C-alpha positions in Angstrom: -13.6 9.8 -4.2 -14.5 8.0 -7.4 -17.4 6.2 -5.7 -18.6 9.5 -4.2 -18.2 11.4 -7.4 -16.2 14.1 -5.6 -12.6 15.0 -4.9 -13.5 16.0 -1.4 -11.4 14.1 1.2 -13.2 12.1 3.9 -11.4 13.0 7.2 -11.0 9.5 8.6 -8.0 7.2 9.4 -7.6 4.1 7.3 -7.5 2.0 10.5 -11.2 2.6 10.9 -11.9 0.4 7.9 -9.0 -2.0 8.0 -9.8 -5.7 8.1 -7.2 -6.6 10.6 -8.1 -3.8 13.0 -11.8 -3.5 13.5 -14.8 -5.5 14.7 -17.7 -6.9 12.7 -19.9 -4.3 14.4 -17.7 -1.6 12.9 -18.1 -3.1 9.4 -21.8 -3.2 9.7 -21.9 0.5 10.5 -19.9 1.5 7.5 -22.1 2.9 4.7 -22.3 0.7 1.6 -20.6 0.5 -0.8 -17.8 -0.1 1.7 -14.2 0.7 0.9 -12.1 -1.5 3.1 -8.3 -2.0 3.2 -6.0 -4.7 4.3 -2.5 -6.3 3.9 -3.7 -9.9 4.3 -3.5 -12.8 1.9 -6.4 -13.7 -0.4 -7.0 -17.0 1.5 -7.5 -15.0 4.7 -10.3 -12.9 3.4 -13.8 -13.6 4.8 -15.7 -16.3 2.9 -18.6 -14.0 2.2 -16.2 -11.5 0.7 -15.1 -14.1 -1.9 -18.6 -15.5 -2.5 -20.0 -12.1 -3.3 -17.0 -11.4 -5.6 -16.2 -8.1 -3.9 -13.8 -6.1 -6.1 -10.1 -6.0 -5.0 -7.6 -3.3 -5.9 -4.2 -4.9 -5.5 -1.4 -2.3 -5.1 2.2 -3.2 -5.8 5.3 -1.2 -4.9 8.9 -2.1 -5.5 10.3 -4.0 -2.5 13.4 -1.8 -2.0 11.3 1.3 -1.4 9.0 -0.8 0.7 11.9 -1.9 2.9 12.9 1.7 3.5 9.4 2.8 4.2 8.8 -0.2 6.5 12.0 0.5 8.4 10.9 4.1 9.1 7.4 2.8 10.0 8.8 0.4 12.6 11.4 2.8 14.0 9.1 5.8 14.4 5.9 4.2 15.7 6.5 3.8 19.5 4.2 0.8 19.7 6.7 -1.3 17.9 9.4 -0.6 20.5 12.0 -0.9 17.7 15.3 0.9 17.9 17.4 -1.0 15.5 19.6 0.3 12.7 18.9 0.1 9.0 21.9 -2.2 8.4 20.3 -4.7 10.7 16.7 -4.2 9.6 17.4 -4.8 6.0 18.3 -8.4 6.8 15.1 -8.9 8.8 13.1 -7.5 5.8 14.9 -9.8 3.3 14.2 -12.8 5.5 10.5 -11.9 6.0 10.9 -11.3 9.8 8.5 -8.4 9.7 4.7 -7.8 9.7 3.0 -10.1 7.2 6.2 -12.0 6.4 8.2 -12.0 3.2 7.1 -9.4 0.6 8.4 -11.7 -2.1 6.1 -14.6 -0.8 3.2 -12.2 -0.5 3.6 -10.9 -4.1 3.9 -14.5 -5.4 0.9 -15.6 -3.6 -1.3 -12.8 -5.0 0.2 -13.4 -8.5 -0.9 -17.1 -8.1 -4.4 -16.1 -7.1 -4.8 -13.7 -10.1 -3.4 -16.4 -12.4 -5.7 -19.1 -11.2 -8.8 -17.0 -10.7 -8.9 -15.0 -14.0 -12.6 -14.4 -13.6 -12.3 -12.8 -10.1 -12.4 -8.9 -10.2 -8.9 -8.0 -9.2 -7.3 -4.7 -10.4 -3.6 -4.5 -10.2 -2.0 -1.1 -9.9 1.6 -0.1 -9.3 2.6 2.7 -7.0 5.2 3.8 -9.5 2.7 4.1 -12.2 0.5 6.2 -10.1 3.4 8.5 -9.4 4.3 8.6 -13.1 0.8 9.2 -14.5 -1.9 9.6 -11.9 -4.5 10.7 -14.5 -4.1 7.5 -16.5 -4.2 5.3 -13.4 -7.2 7.1 -11.9 -9.1 6.6 -15.2 -8.2 2.9 -15.2 -9.5 2.5 -11.6 -12.7 4.3 -12.5 -13.3 1.8 -15.4 -12.6 -1.1 -13.0 -15.1 0.2 -10.5 -17.6 0.8 -13.3 -18.2 4.4 -12.2 -18.7 7.4 -14.5 -15.9 10.0 -14.1 -15.5 12.9 -16.6 -12.1 14.5 -17.3 -12.7 17.3 -14.7 -13.4 14.8 -11.9 -10.4 12.6 -12.9 -8.2 15.7 -12.8 -9.5 16.9 -9.5 -9.0 13.5 -7.9 -5.5 13.3 -9.3 -4.6 16.6 -7.7 -6.3 15.8 -4.4 -4.3 12.5 -4.2 -1.0 14.2 -4.9 1.4 13.0 -2.2 2.1 16.4 -0.7 -1.6 17.1 -0.4 -2.3 13.8 1.1 0.6 14.2 3.6 -0.8 17.5 4.7 -4.3 16.1 5.2 -3.0 13.0 6.9 -0.9 15.0 9.4 -3.9 17.1 10.1 -6.1 14.1 10.9 -3.3 12.3 12.9 -2.2 15.2 15.0 -4.3 14.0 17.9 -2.2 10.8 18.1 1.2 12.5 17.8 2.2 11.0 21.2 2.2 7.6 19.5 5.2 8.7 17.3 8.9 9.1 18.2 9.5 12.7 19.2 5.9 13.3 18.4 6.9 13.6 14.7 4.1 12.2 12.6 5.4 10.0 9.8 2.8 7.8 8.2 3.4 9.7 5.0 7.2 10.3 4.7 8.6 11.1 1.2 6.5 9.0 -1.2 9.3 9.0 -3.7 10.3 6.3 -6.2 13.9 5.4 -5.8 14.5 6.8 -2.4 16.1 3.3 -1.6 19.2 4.6 -3.3 19.8 6.9 -0.3 19.7 3.9 2.1 21.1 0.8 0.4 24.9 0.3 0.3 26.4 -1.5 -2.7 26.7 -4.7 -0.8 23.1 -4.5 0.5 21.8 -3.8 -2.9 23.7 -6.8 -4.4 22.4 -9.1 -1.7 18.8 -7.8 -2.2 19.0 -8.3 -5.9 20.3 -11.9 -5.5 17.5 -12.8 -3.1 14.9 -11.2 -5.3 16.2 -13.0 -8.4 16.0 -16.3 -6.6 12.6 -15.7 -5.1 11.0 -14.2 -8.2 12.6 -16.4 -10.9 9.3 -17.9 -12.0 7.3 -14.7 -11.6 6.0 -12.4 -14.3 5.8 -9.4 -11.9 8.1 -6.6 -13.0 9.1 -4.2 -10.2 9.8 -0.6 -11.1 12.8 0.7 -9.0 13.2 4.1 -10.7 11.2 6.4 -12.9 
């Protein structure tokens, strides 16, 4: 929206521009400047991407809410063929036995990249900060992208990217693939809340998670925000 200078939503699925999912031919047919998305590590990005110093927006979210979101993602998308319970899944998540491995290792790897490549254009944004003050974060992103955006555009984009609005739009786009979801209930956008993990974690699970997190992230400067 910032690059287009308009808060009008583009009705496409993110998989159509996801590094892990599409072919070179598909990339070549995407209009420049291309907005791509991915969950992969920096070292796995195409060499040309790095050489041309393509800008990266690195989004962080607290790992407890990620764990809950990922569980619902795996459980509800039929392709995963996953029927496990939360009390079992949480251990898989902690041990990195999920897509892309350990979130702790992933976060540390990107932190290391940012620390050792201070001149590379990487913009870090936290999901929780977007929820707390979307106007501020949209303005920060506009500066990083070096695009002009007046207060009205920032306001309109902030409203258009409200979670409820996005969920409504996403469900409208995805309704044609409803049969890919359990009970045909679309769920790519679920709650979008900060702190929903409290409705899932038991005291014991939370203590275990905190212990693992403290050990894994002991030398990290990344500060996760678990509540607002």
